[in-house]
Structures are given as structure tokens and as C-alpha cells.
N, CA and C atoms as a LAMMPS dump frame, in Angstrom:
ITEM: TIMESTEP
0
ITEM: NUMBER OF ATOMS
570
ITEM: BOX BOUNDS ff ff ff
-5.0000000000000000e+02 5.0000000000000000e+02
-5.0000000000000000e+02 5.0000000000000000e+02
-5.0000000000000000e+02 5.0000000000000000e+02
ITEM: ATOMS id mol type element x y z
1 1 1 N -164.057 149.708 -64.221
2 1 2 C -163.677 148.315 -64.411
3 1 3 C -164.908 147.424 -64.199
4 2 1 N -165.19 146.578 -65.158
5 2 2 C -166.368 145.705 -65.085
6 2 3 C -166.125 144.58 -64.085
7 3 1 N -167.144 144.29 -63.306
8 3 2 C -167.052 143.185 -62.365
9 3 3 C -167.427 141.893 -63.062
10 4 1 N -166.835 140.807 -62.598
11 4 2 C -167.153 139.499 -63.162
12 4 3 C -168.592 139.151 -62.798
13 5 1 N -169.297 138.456 -63.682
14 5 2 C -170.671 138.081 -63.359
15 5 3 C -170.711 137.134 -62.155
16 6 1 N -171.788 137.22 -61.401
17 6 2 C -171.995 136.325 -60.279
18 6 3 C -172.31 134.949 -60.847
19 7 1 N -171.666 133.922 -60.296
20 7 2 C -171.944 132.562 -60.755
21 7 3 C -173.09 131.993 -59.932
22 8 1 N -174.112 131.497 -60.623
23 8 2 C -175.248 130.852 -59.972
24 8 3 C -175.206 129.384 -60.36
25 9 1 N -175.104 128.527 -59.346
26 9 2 C -174.987 127.099 -59.577
27 9 3 C -176.336 126.416 -59.434
28 10 1 N -176.777 125.722 -60.474
29 10 2 C -178.011 124.965 -60.404
30 10 3 C -178.9 125.188 -61.603
31 11 1 N -179.933 124.355 -61.747
32 11 2 C -180.842 124.466 -62.884
33 11 3 C -181.905 125.546 -62.66
34 12 1 N -182.264 126.335 -63.695
35 12 2 C -183.268 127.377 -63.53
36 12 3 C -184.651 126.838 -63.152
37 13 1 N -184.912 125.543 -63.384
38 13 2 C -186.19 124.959 -62.97
39 13 3 C -186.275 124.78 -61.464
40 14 1 N -185.127 124.755 -60.801
41 14 2 C -185.111 124.633 -59.347
42 14 3 C -185.732 125.885 -58.737
43 15 1 N -186.637 125.696 -57.778
44 15 2 C -187.251 126.859 -57.136
45 15 3 C -186.194 127.687 -56.417
46 16 1 N -185.195 127.036 -55.829
47 16 2 C -184.133 127.768 -55.136
48 16 3 C -183.323 128.613 -56.114
49 17 1 N -182.965 128.032 -57.251
50 17 2 C -182.186 128.758 -58.258
51 17 3 C -183.005 129.887 -58.869
52 18 1 N -184.267 129.623 -59.176
53 18 2 C -185.081 130.675 -59.789
54 18 3 C -185.282 131.843 -58.825
55 19 1 N -185.318 131.551 -57.513
56 19 2 C -185.426 132.612 -56.505
57 19 3 C -184.18 133.513 -56.575
58 20 1 N -183.012 132.895 -56.695
59 20 2 C -181.76 133.663 -56.78
60 20 3 C -181.689 134.432 -58.101
61 21 1 N -182.1 133.801 -59.201
62 21 2 C -182.058 134.468 -60.506
63 21 3 C -182.937 135.713 -60.536
64 22 1 N -184.155 135.624 -59.992
65 22 2 C -185.036 136.787 -60.007
66 22 3 C -184.458 137.893 -59.119
67 23 1 N -183.786 137.513 -58.031
68 23 2 C -183.143 138.513 -57.17
69 23 3 C -182.027 139.231 -57.939
70 24 1 N -181.179 138.484 -58.63
71 24 2 C -180.102 139.09 -59.422
72 24 3 C -180.657 140.002 -60.513
73 25 1 N -181.71 139.556 -61.183
74 25 2 C -182.313 140.37 -62.236
75 25 3 C -182.929 141.639 -61.663
76 26 1 N -183.554 141.534 -60.485
77 26 2 C -184.108 142.729 -59.835
78 26 3 C -183.004 143.72 -59.492
79 27 1 N -181.832 143.211 -59.14
80 27 2 C -180.721 144.074 -58.746
81 27 3 C -179.862 144.488 -59.946
82 28 1 N -180.233 144.089 -61.154
83 28 2 C -179.449 144.396 -62.36
84 28 3 C -177.996 143.937 -62.217
85 29 1 N -177.806 142.751 -61.668
86 29 2 C -176.46 142.207 -61.471
87 29 3 C -176.22 141.136 -62.527
88 30 1 N -175.129 141.278 -63.314
89 30 2 C -174.839 140.254 -64.315
90 30 3 C -174.54 138.909 -63.645
91 31 1 N -174.995 137.83 -64.271
92 31 2 C -174.751 136.519 -63.693
93 31 3 C -174.477 135.504 -64.78
94 32 1 N -173.858 134.412 -64.345
95 32 2 C -173.6 133.281 -65.227
96 32 3 C -174.226 132.07 -64.554
97 33 1 N -175.062 131.36 -65.282
98 33 2 C -175.723 130.186 -64.739
99 33 3 C -174.845 128.962 -64.956
100 34 1 N -174.484 128.291 -63.853
101 34 2 C -173.682 127.069 -63.906
102 34 3 C -174.586 125.921 -63.479
103 35 1 N -175.017 125.074 -64.422
104 35 2 C -176.033 124.068 -64.109
105 35 3 C -175.545 122.892 -63.258
106 36 1 N -175.727 122.993 -61.936
107 36 2 C -175.497 121.873 -61.016
108 36 3 C -176.596 121.896 -59.955
109 37 1 N -176.581 120.932 -59.07
110 37 2 C -177.564 120.866 -57.987
111 37 3 C -177.311 121.942 -56.941
112 38 1 N -178.382 122.366 -56.245
113 38 2 C -178.225 123.408 -55.233
114 38 3 C -179.084 123.099 -54.014
115 39 1 N -178.525 123.315 -52.835
116 39 2 C -179.27 123.071 -51.587
117 39 3 C -180.204 124.241 -51.293
118 40 1 N -180.704 124.315 -50.068
119 40 2 C -181.735 125.302 -49.718
120 40 3 C -181.184 126.63 -49.207
121 41 1 N -180.005 127.09 -49.713
122 41 2 C -179.48 128.378 -49.224
123 41 3 C -179.963 129.569 -50.026
124 42 1 N -180.969 129.4 -50.857
125 42 2 C -181.341 130.473 -51.781
126 42 3 C -181.758 131.761 -51.069
127 43 1 N -182.445 131.673 -49.926
128 43 2 C -182.873 132.888 -49.22
129 43 3 C -181.664 133.649 -48.678
130 44 1 N -180.705 132.914 -48.125
131 44 2 C -179.485 133.553 -47.615
132 44 3 C -178.694 134.186 -48.76
133 45 1 N -178.65 133.502 -49.887
134 45 2 C -177.948 134.044 -51.055
135 45 3 C -178.642 135.319 -51.526
136 46 1 N -179.975 135.307 -51.545
137 46 2 C -180.722 136.51 -51.947
138 46 3 C -180.429 137.674 -50.998
139 47 1 N -180.396 137.404 -49.692
140 47 2 C -180.082 138.468 -48.726
141 47 3 C -178.69 139.036 -49.01
142 48 1 N -177.733 138.139 -49.253
143 48 2 C -176.356 138.554 -49.528
144 48 3 C -176.304 139.426 -50.796
145 49 1 N -176.954 138.986 -51.86
146 49 2 C -176.963 139.74 -53.125
147 49 3 C -177.579 141.124 -52.904
148 50 1 N -178.716 141.154 -52.2
149 50 2 C -179.406 142.429 -51.973
150 50 3 C -178.559 143.386 -51.139
151 51 1 N -177.818 142.869 -50.164
152 51 2 C -176.937 143.704 -49.338
153 51 3 C -175.722 144.173 -50.142
154 52 1 N -175.085 143.234 -50.828
155 52 2 C -173.86 143.55 -51.576
156 52 3 C -174.125 144.557 -52.693
157 53 1 N -175.278 144.451 -53.337
158 53 2 C -175.616 145.332 -54.452
159 53 3 C -176.776 146.26 -54.063
160 54 1 N -176.705 146.784 -52.862
161 54 2 C -177.794 147.587 -52.293
162 54 3 C -178.202 148.765 -53.18
163 55 1 N -177.261 149.368 -53.884
164 55 2 C -177.562 150.561 -54.675
165 55 3 C -177.846 150.282 -56.144
166 56 1 N -177.925 149.024 -56.521
167 56 2 C -178.212 148.662 -57.911
168 56 3 C -179.658 148.209 -58.048
169 57 1 N -180.207 148.335 -59.249
170 57 2 C -181.518 147.78 -59.567
171 57 3 C -182.608 148.191 -58.589
172 58 1 N -183.397 147.249 -58.163
173 58 2 C -184.49 147.481 -57.218
174 58 3 C -183.877 147.704 -55.838
175 59 1 N -183.682 148.962 -55.484
176 59 2 C -182.9 149.289 -54.28
177 59 3 C -183.567 148.87 -52.977
178 60 1 N -184.878 148.798 -52.931
179 60 2 C -185.553 148.438 -51.684
180 60 3 C -185.809 146.953 -51.531
181 61 1 N -185.161 146.126 -52.339
182 61 2 C -185.438 144.693 -52.333
183 61 3 C -185.271 144.069 -50.945
184 62 1 N -184.283 144.541 -50.189
185 62 2 C -184.105 144.052 -48.816
186 62 3 C -184.227 145.216 -47.836
187 63 1 N -185.014 146.197 -48.21
188 63 2 C -185.287 147.325 -47.319
189 63 3 C -184.175 148.353 -47.315
190 64 1 N -184.526 149.546 -46.862
191 64 2 C -183.545 150.635 -46.823
192 64 3 C -183.335 151.141 -45.405
193 65 1 N -184.049 150.553 -44.437
194 65 2 C -183.809 150.895 -43.035
195 65 3 C -184.118 149.672 -42.17
196 66 1 N -183.642 149.67 -40.927
197 66 2 C -183.801 148.481 -40.074
198 66 3 C -185.248 148.049 -39.849
199 67 1 N -186.175 148.986 -39.757
200 67 2 C -187.573 148.643 -39.532
201 67 3 C -188.164 147.896 -40.728
202 68 1 N -187.854 148.39 -41.924
203 68 2 C -188.338 147.733 -43.142
204 68 3 C -187.698 146.351 -43.281
205 69 1 N -186.385 146.263 -42.99
206 69 2 C -185.694 144.965 -43.053
207 69 3 C -186.332 143.969 -42.092
208 70 1 N -186.715 144.438 -40.924
209 70 2 C -187.344 143.557 -39.939
210 70 3 C -188.671 143.019 -40.473
211 71 1 N -189.438 143.862 -41.132
212 71 2 C -190.701 143.426 -41.721
213 71 3 C -190.449 142.418 -42.84
214 72 1 N -189.457 142.698 -43.679
215 72 2 C -189.108 141.779 -44.767
216 72 3 C -188.679 140.438 -44.183
217 73 1 N -187.817 140.475 -43.15
218 73 2 C -187.365 139.237 -42.513
219 73 3 C -188.526 138.456 -41.913
220 74 1 N -189.479 139.165 -41.335
221 74 2 C -190.658 138.516 -40.752
222 74 3 C -191.435 137.756 -41.836
223 75 1 N -191.63 138.394 -42.996
224 75 2 C -192.382 137.744 -44.072
225 75 3 C -191.557 136.673 -44.782
226 76 1 N -190.236 136.848 -44.813
227 76 2 C -189.375 135.784 -45.355
228 76 3 C -189.462 134.546 -44.464
229 77 1 N -189.503 134.777 -43.165
230 77 2 C -189.642 133.681 -42.211
231 77 3 C -191 132.989 -42.395
232 78 1 N -192.047 133.788 -42.596
233 78 2 C -193.38 133.222 -42.852
234 78 3 C -193.358 132.374 -44.122
235 79 1 N -192.696 132.877 -45.146
236 79 2 C -192.599 132.12 -46.401
237 79 3 C -191.849 130.815 -46.163
238 80 1 N -190.722 130.909 -45.482
239 80 2 C -189.869 129.743 -45.253
240 80 3 C -190.533 128.689 -44.363
241 81 1 N -191.187 129.138 -43.292
242 81 2 C -191.738 128.208 -42.301
243 81 3 C -193.187 127.796 -42.562
244 82 1 N -193.995 128.7 -43.104
245 82 2 C -195.432 128.426 -43.238
246 82 3 C -195.893 128.196 -44.672
247 83 1 N -195.365 128.972 -45.625
248 83 2 C -195.796 128.86 -47.021
249 83 3 C -195.017 127.771 -47.766
250 84 1 N -193.703 127.774 -47.613
251 84 2 C -192.863 126.864 -48.386
252 84 3 C -193.145 125.384 -48.121
253 85 1 N -193.297 124.933 -46.85
254 85 2 C -193.524 123.494 -46.66
255 85 3 C -194.752 122.951 -47.402
256 86 1 N -195.96 123.519 -47.215
257 86 2 C -197.087 122.94 -47.955
258 86 3 C -197.011 123.193 -49.46
259 87 1 N -196.51 124.366 -49.873
260 87 2 C -196.458 124.644 -51.317
261 87 3 C -195.417 123.761 -52.002
262 88 1 N -194.326 123.428 -51.318
263 88 2 C -193.316 122.524 -51.895
264 88 3 C -193.869 121.111 -52.034
265 89 1 N -194.575 120.652 -51
266 89 2 C -195.171 119.308 -51.062
267 89 3 C -196.201 119.249 -52.185
268 90 1 N -197.048 120.277 -52.287
269 90 2 C -198.047 120.305 -53.36
270 90 3 C -197.384 120.366 -54.732
271 91 1 N -196.327 121.168 -54.861
272 91 2 C -195.606 121.252 -56.135
273 91 3 C -195.041 119.889 -56.511
274 92 1 N -194.429 119.219 -55.544
275 92 2 C -193.87 117.903 -55.848
276 92 3 C -194.978 116.914 -56.212
277 93 1 N -196.012 116.842 -55.372
278 93 2 C -197.081 115.863 -55.583
279 93 3 C -197.869 116.109 -56.872
280 94 1 N -198.144 117.378 -57.176
281 94 2 C -199.013 117.698 -58.309
282 94 3 C -198.265 117.907 -59.622
283 95 1 N -197.01 118.336 -59.549
284 95 2 C -196.254 118.634 -60.777
285 95 3 C -195.206 117.562 -61.066
286 96 1 N -194.35 117.275 -60.085
287 96 2 C -193.198 116.418 -60.36
288 96 3 C -193.48 114.917 -60.229
289 97 1 N -194.297 114.52 -59.262
290 97 2 C -194.606 113.086 -59.112
291 97 3 C -195.17 112.492 -60.408
292 98 1 N -196.164 113.156 -61.046
293 98 2 C -196.663 112.592 -62.31
294 98 3 C -195.584 112.507 -63.396
295 99 1 N -194.719 113.512 -63.458
296 99 2 C -193.641 113.495 -64.465
297 99 3 C -192.664 112.362 -64.201
298 100 1 N -192.493 112.025 -62.903
299 100 2 C -191.547 110.984 -62.522
300 100 3 C -192.228 109.62 -62.427
301 101 1 N -193.49 109.547 -62.842
302 101 2 C -194.283 108.306 -62.799
303 101 3 C -194.391 107.759 -61.376
304 102 1 N -194.515 108.688 -60.401
305 102 2 C -194.701 108.295 -59.005
306 102 3 C -196.167 108.46 -58.634
307 103 1 N -196.641 107.595 -57.76
308 103 2 C -198.026 107.665 -57.32
309 103 3 C -198.209 108.897 -56.428
310 104 1 N -199.257 109.67 -56.702
311 104 2 C -199.551 110.837 -55.876
312 104 3 C -200.191 110.396 -54.57
313 105 1 N -199.837 111.065 -53.481
314 105 2 C -200.38 110.772 -52.16
315 105 3 C -201.546 111.729 -51.908
316 106 1 N -202.759 111.257 -52.155
317 106 2 C -203.945 112.11 -52.059
318 106 3 C -204.149 112.68 -50.655
319 107 1 N -203.857 111.88 -49.619
320 107 2 C -204.009 112.36 -48.24
321 107 3 C -203.025 113.495 -47.965
322 108 1 N -201.8 113.343 -48.442
323 108 2 C -200.771 114.376 -48.271
324 108 3 C -201.153 115.645 -49.029
325 109 1 N -201.697 115.48 -50.216
326 109 2 C -202.147 116.63 -51.022
327 109 3 C -203.246 117.38 -50.275
328 110 1 N -204.239 116.648 -49.789
329 110 2 C -205.365 117.257 -49.081
330 110 3 C -204.891 117.986 -47.812
331 111 1 N -204.02 117.344 -47.06
332 111 2 C -203.496 117.914 -45.806
333 111 3 C -202.736 119.216 -46.076
334 112 1 N -201.881 119.213 -47.105
335 112 2 C -201.063 120.396 -47.387
336 112 3 C -201.834 121.498 -48.091
337 113 1 N -202.855 121.114 -48.827
338 113 2 C -203.733 122.128 -49.413
339 113 3 C -204.451 122.881 -48.282
340 114 1 N -204.892 122.164 -47.268
341 114 2 C -205.552 122.798 -46.115
342 114 3 C -204.586 123.739 -45.386
343 115 1 N -203.331 123.325 -45.237
344 115 2 C -202.315 124.184 -44.594
345 115 3 C -202.087 125.445 -45.421
346 116 1 N -201.99 125.262 -46.745
347 116 2 C -201.742 126.404 -47.623
348 116 3 C -202.927 127.375 -47.607
349 117 1 N -204.139 126.853 -47.544
350 117 2 C -205.335 127.699 -47.478
351 117 3 C -205.248 128.62 -46.249
352 118 1 N -204.825 128.076 -45.111
353 118 2 C -204.712 128.882 -43.881
354 118 3 C -203.67 129.986 -44.05
355 119 1 N -202.55 129.656 -44.667
356 119 2 C -201.503 130.66 -44.911
357 119 3 C -202.024 131.742 -45.854
358 120 1 N -202.684 131.332 -46.919
359 120 2 C -203.189 132.302 -47.894
360 120 3 C -204.299 133.17 -47.309
361 121 1 N -205.029 132.654 -46.329
362 121 2 C -206.016 133.487 -45.636
363 121 3 C -205.324 134.616 -44.871
364 122 1 N -204.197 134.306 -44.241
365 122 2 C -203.402 135.334 -43.547
366 122 3 C -202.875 136.347 -44.563
367 123 1 N -202.368 135.853 -45.692
368 123 2 C -201.848 136.736 -46.742
369 123 3 C -202.952 137.636 -47.288
370 124 1 N -204.137 137.063 -47.491
371 124 2 C -205.26 137.831 -48.022
372 124 3 C -205.554 139.02 -47.114
373 125 1 N -205.561 138.771 -45.824
374 125 2 C -205.795 139.83 -44.843
375 125 3 C -204.688 140.882 -44.905
376 126 1 N -203.443 140.442 -44.897
377 126 2 C -202.302 141.357 -44.943
378 126 3 C -202.322 142.196 -46.22
379 127 1 N -202.578 141.543 -47.346
380 127 2 C -202.547 142.237 -48.638
381 127 3 C -203.759 143.131 -48.854
382 128 1 N -204.693 143.099 -47.922
383 128 2 C -205.812 144.034 -47.94
384 128 3 C -205.403 145.398 -47.414
385 129 1 N -204.299 145.43 -46.648
386 129 2 C -203.857 146.704 -46.075
387 129 3 C -202.501 147.17 -46.603
388 130 1 N -201.856 146.359 -47.438
389 130 2 C -200.607 146.799 -48.074
390 130 3 C -200.503 146.17 -49.46
391 131 1 N -199.796 146.843 -50.337
392 131 2 C -199.683 146.376 -51.719
393 131 3 C -198.902 145.061 -51.805
394 132 1 N -197.846 144.971 -51.004
395 132 2 C -197.001 143.777 -50.966
396 132 3 C -196.934 143.274 -49.529
397 133 1 N -196.323 142.131 -49.311
398 133 2 C -196.324 141.531 -47.979
399 133 3 C -195.645 142.391 -46.917
400 134 1 N -194.487 142.964 -47.238
401 134 2 C -193.736 143.729 -46.232
402 134 3 C -194.026 145.229 -46.303
403 135 1 N -194.966 145.647 -47.119
404 135 2 C -195.283 147.071 -47.246
405 135 3 C -195.74 147.411 -48.648
406 136 1 N -195.46 148.643 -49.061
407 136 2 C -195.944 149.082 -50.37
408 136 3 C -194.907 148.978 -51.484
409 137 1 N -193.773 148.359 -51.185
410 137 2 C -192.735 148.134 -52.197
411 137 3 C -192.502 146.633 -52.368
412 138 1 N -192.185 146.213 -53.582
413 138 2 C -191.803 144.83 -53.873
414 138 3 C -190.489 144.538 -53.176
415 139 1 N -190.445 143.454 -52.401
416 139 2 C -189.215 143.088 -51.685
417 139 3 C -188.948 141.593 -51.834
418 140 1 N -187.872 141.155 -51.172
419 140 2 C -187.541 139.733 -51.175
420 140 3 C -188.646 138.897 -50.538
421 141 1 N -189.45 139.497 -49.675
422 141 2 C -190.563 138.769 -49.066
423 141 3 C -191.522 138.283 -50.154
424 142 1 N -191.752 139.107 -51.164
425 142 2 C -192.62 138.74 -52.279
426 142 3 C -191.88 137.811 -53.241
427 143 1 N -190.663 138.185 -53.541
428 143 2 C -189.825 137.451 -54.486
429 143 3 C -189.726 135.971 -54.111
430 144 1 N -189.589 135.675 -52.827
431 144 2 C -189.425 134.294 -52.373
432 144 3 C -190.614 133.401 -52.689
433 145 1 N -191.773 133.989 -52.889
434 145 2 C -192.977 133.213 -53.171
435 145 3 C -193.118 132.834 -54.646
436 146 1 N -192.319 133.446 -55.509
437 146 2 C -192.498 133.253 -56.949
438 146 3 C -192.351 131.806 -57.428
439 147 1 N -191.287 131.08 -57.047
440 147 2 C -191.082 129.748 -57.646
441 147 3 C -192.221 128.752 -57.42
442 148 1 N -192.574 128.476 -56.169
443 148 2 C -193.623 127.484 -55.922
444 148 3 C -194.983 127.953 -56.422
445 149 1 N -195.275 129.24 -56.25
446 149 2 C -196.575 129.741 -56.701
447 149 3 C -196.698 129.61 -58.214
448 150 1 N -195.616 129.858 -58.928
449 150 2 C -195.623 129.711 -60.388
450 150 3 C -196.046 128.295 -60.782
451 151 1 N -195.438 127.305 -60.142
452 151 2 C -195.793 125.918 -60.455
453 151 3 C -197.258 125.642 -60.127
454 152 1 N -197.699 126.076 -58.945
455 152 2 C -199.07 125.775 -58.522
456 152 3 C -200.111 126.474 -59.381
457 153 1 N -199.825 127.715 -59.797
458 153 2 C -200.791 128.465 -60.61
459 153 3 C -200.761 128.004 -62.068
460 154 1 N -199.577 127.761 -62.605
461 154 2 C -199.452 127.476 -64.039
462 154 3 C -199.456 125.996 -64.404
463 155 1 N -199.069 125.124 -63.473
464 155 2 C -198.88 123.712 -63.842
465 155 3 C -199.811 122.751 -63.103
466 156 1 N -200.758 123.289 -62.312
467 156 2 C -201.693 122.411 -61.603
468 156 3 C -203.118 122.956 -61.769
469 157 1 N -204.062 122.226 -61.227
470 157 2 C -205.451 122.691 -61.246
471 157 3 C -205.805 123.398 -59.93
472 158 1 N -204.793 123.915 -59.228
473 158 2 C -205.023 124.578 -57.936
474 158 3 C -204.829 126.1 -58.004
475 159 1 N -204.824 126.67 -59.188
476 159 2 C -204.6 128.117 -59.348
477 159 3 C -205.585 128.938 -58.524
478 160 1 N -206.825 128.427 -58.386
479 160 2 C -207.85 129.198 -57.671
480 160 3 C -207.498 129.426 -56.205
481 161 1 N -206.596 128.635 -55.644
482 161 2 C -206.129 128.899 -54.27
483 161 3 C -205.605 130.336 -54.175
484 162 1 N -204.984 130.804 -55.248
485 162 2 C -204.411 132.147 -55.3
486 162 3 C -205.36 133.134 -55.973
487 163 1 N -205.858 132.749 -57.142
488 163 2 C -206.622 133.69 -57.971
489 163 3 C -208.02 133.982 -57.442
490 164 1 N -208.582 133.089 -56.633
491 164 2 C -209.93 133.318 -56.114
492 164 3 C -209.932 134.329 -54.966
493 165 1 N -208.784 134.624 -54.415
494 165 2 C -208.677 135.604 -53.335
495 165 3 C -208.355 136.962 -53.959
496 166 1 N -209.18 137.947 -53.672
497 166 2 C -209.046 139.269 -54.296
498 166 3 C -207.64 139.844 -54.133
499 167 1 N -207.147 139.93 -52.903
500 167 2 C -205.858 140.572 -52.643
501 167 3 C -204.68 139.697 -53.04
502 168 1 N -204.757 138.402 -52.736
503 168 2 C -203.687 137.477 -53.135
504 168 3 C -203.614 137.405 -54.658
505 169 1 N -204.767 137.366 -55.316
506 169 2 C -204.795 137.33 -56.779
507 169 3 C -204.153 138.564 -57.397
508 170 1 N -204.474 139.742 -56.856
509 170 2 C -203.873 140.993 -57.338
510 170 3 C -202.367 140.957 -57.133
511 171 1 N -201.965 140.561 -55.919
512 171 2 C -200.541 140.479 -55.573
513 171 3 C -199.81 139.519 -56.514
514 172 1 N -200.395 138.336 -56.735
515 172 2 C -199.758 137.353 -57.616
516 172 3 C -199.604 137.917 -59.026
517 173 1 N -200.632 138.562 -59.54
518 173 2 C -200.542 139.156 -60.878
519 173 3 C -199.406 140.172 -60.927
520 174 1 N -199.309 141.007 -59.905
521 174 2 C -198.251 142.027 -59.884
522 174 3 C -196.86 141.418 -59.82
523 175 1 N -196.634 140.472 -58.911
524 175 2 C -195.275 139.957 -58.757
525 175 3 C -194.888 139.021 -59.899
526 176 1 N -195.864 138.285 -60.439
527 176 2 C -195.532 137.31 -61.484
528 176 3 C -195.356 137.94 -62.861
529 177 1 N -195.733 139.203 -63.009
530 177 2 C -195.562 139.86 -64.305
531 177 3 C -194.373 140.82 -64.305
532 178 1 N -193.595 140.803 -63.235
533 178 2 C -192.381 141.635 -63.216
534 178 3 C -191.426 141.12 -64.294
535 179 1 N -190.756 142.021 -65.006
536 179 2 C -189.851 141.589 -66.075
537 179 3 C -188.805 140.573 -65.618
538 180 1 N -188.292 140.729 -64.402
539 180 2 C -187.272 139.797 -63.911
540 180 3 C -187.821 138.374 -63.827
541 181 1 N -189.044 138.217 -63.302
542 181 2 C -189.612 136.876 -63.169
543 181 3 C -189.978 136.302 -64.532
544 182 1 N -190.465 137.148 -65.44
545 182 2 C -190.78 136.67 -66.786
546 182 3 C -189.525 136.095 -67.448
547 183 1 N -188.373 136.734 -67.218
548 183 2 C -187.109 136.229 -67.775
549 183 3 C -186.761 134.867 -67.188
550 184 1 N -186.961 134.699 -65.889
551 184 2 C -186.664 133.425 -65.239
552 184 3 C -187.572 132.331 -65.804
553 185 1 N -188.848 132.629 -65.959
554 185 2 C -189.798 131.649 -66.508
555 185 3 C -189.388 131.269 -67.931
556 186 1 N -188.956 132.256 -68.721
557 186 2 C -188.475 131.958 -70.086
558 186 3 C -187.278 131.012 -70.039
559 187 1 N -186.366 131.247 -69.083
560 187 2 C -185.188 130.398 -68.935
561 187 3 C -185.594 128.966 -68.572
562 188 1 N -186.649 128.834 -67.782
563 188 2 C -187.125 127.497 -67.375
564 188 3 C -187.767 126.754 -68.532
565 189 1 N -188.35 127.488 -69.454
566 189 2 C -189.075 126.863 -70.557
567 189 3 C -188.208 126.535 -71.766
568 190 1 N -186.914 126.764 -71.641
569 190 2 C -185.997 126.485 -72.767
570 190 3 C -185.834 124.99 -72.954
């Protein structure tokens, strides 16, 4: 008996929605996109999807044992607390403010670029000893970085923050060329 597709509420351009969409695509779970606004529960939704569909698609997306899950949770927390705040501010200031005819706050841009540089320095070190953030398998820890990084690399002049770092650049190329993320980007460009 076929299961009903998972309903995803929100626009695919939303970083939160695109995070959930790439998770569903990684898990090979059918979904229906319902275009409305969405709050910041995307990480919790991704955890739920990965647990509920543990044996589908990319099976290690949320780890296969408690130790791996703990590492994934640690890097998800790093993404949520350290990477997301400056990358979200930069995405808004550099991508959306100009589209909305809002004045960019140069001091805020400079401050958050400096914060992001510090985070990416930590990532560069980590990715020197493992293929992905939580180990040698692609997980939700990596997946969570896709939305904001996509905007910063593709829609701003700050791509070198990622691409100039050997390990971060390799990691970004690997995660951003996954078929699931390419599908999400196509959906955003419609």
C-alpha cells in the first residue's frame, strides 16, 4: 500500500524549506510542496524525517548508532548556533536587501563576515581529518549548511569564503553537487 506523500509547507526559496526538501530527497520520500510561510523548525523536521524513514534512501543521514548521532547533533548545533546566524545575516544583507530595495548595513556585513570566517576556520580544520563534518558519511550536519551556503556562493561576491579553503571548498563541491540538492536548486529557479 502506497503511503501518502509528506506535505511540506513553504516556498522552496526558503532556506528552512529547502533544508527539509533535500532531506526528503535524500531519504527517497515522496513529498508534496504546499507553498506557505514556515518558521525555523526545519532541523527538527529533518530529524523526524530521518528517524521515521531510517531505512529509506540515504540511511546514515541521521546516523546508525548513538555515537554517530551524537556527532551529527554536535555539528547540527554548531550549524544552528555558530554558522547560521552570520550566514543568515550575510544572505539577507547581500542577497535579499538589494532585491527588496533596502539599504545594506556595511558594518553588519563586515561583523558577520568576520564571525563566519572564524566558523569556517574551525570547519577547515575538521574537514582536514574527515570527509564530512560528522565523519566520513554525508549526514544532516552537512545537509543543514546547504541553503545559506548556496546563496553566499552563488548569489554574492563572497564565494571565496568557502572556495578559497582547501577542505571547505572540497566539502562544498561534494555536498552541493548531490542530486538531491541539485533538484532543490532547480525548484528554486522555477
